[in-house]
N, C-alpha and C positions, 0 to 999 in steps of 0.2 A: 717583529722586534723593533733591531736596528734600523733596517731602511726605510719603514714605515714611519720613524720616530724623526729619520732625516727629512722624509717629506712633509711631515708635519710642522718642522721648523723651517720649511719654504724653499728646500733643495729640490730641485726638477727630479722627477722620479728616475729619468735616465741618467743622472748625474751621480744619485744617491747609490744607483744599481753599482755602477763603476768603480765609486769608491770601495762599497762591500765587498764587491766582487774581488778587486785587486788584494784588499786586506786579506780576503779568504783564502786567495792563490797564495799570498805570502806567508800567511800561518802553514797552510800544508806544505809548501816547498822549504821552510826552515822549520818544520815540526815543531813549532811554537803555540804557546796558548794565543787564541784567537782573541779573547777578551784583553789580554796583553797588549796585543797589536793596537786594537782599536782605542784604548787607555791612552797609547802614547802616538796616535796619529792625530798631525795638526790636521787634517782632512775631516775628522771627526770630533775634534775638541774645540775646534772654532763653532760650532754649532749646537754640541752637547756637553753640558757638566758631566764631571765625575760623577756626580750623585744621580744623573738620568742614566748615564751607563750601567751604574752599580744595578739600577731597578731592571734595565732591558735584561742583565744576565743574570737576574735573580730569580732563581727557580720558584721560590715561594711565591713572588708575585704572579708567575705562571699558572700555577696550580691553585690557586687562592678559592677556585669556586669548584674544585675536585668532586669535593663531597656532593655538592650540591648537582653534580651531572650524573654522578654515579646512583644518587638517590632519584632522578627522573628517568635513567637508563631500567632500574631496576624494577619500577614504578610499571613499566610498559611491557616488561618481560616477566611478570608474575602471574 
């Protein structure tokens, strides 16, 4: 999700990892919502728009092929 999107935007993988890791740690330590921290981080918003961040965190986007996946699995085990 987030790390790969940063890499797609030209951020070196190691740098993207460091950014995401530091924000995840901050979210954990402060017991705050990770998405909110990402949305307010200049290290992220310099590369990704609000809409792109929303898409990354949109469960519907990640589950869009779930019906197809289940159909394929069920075909194998019938």
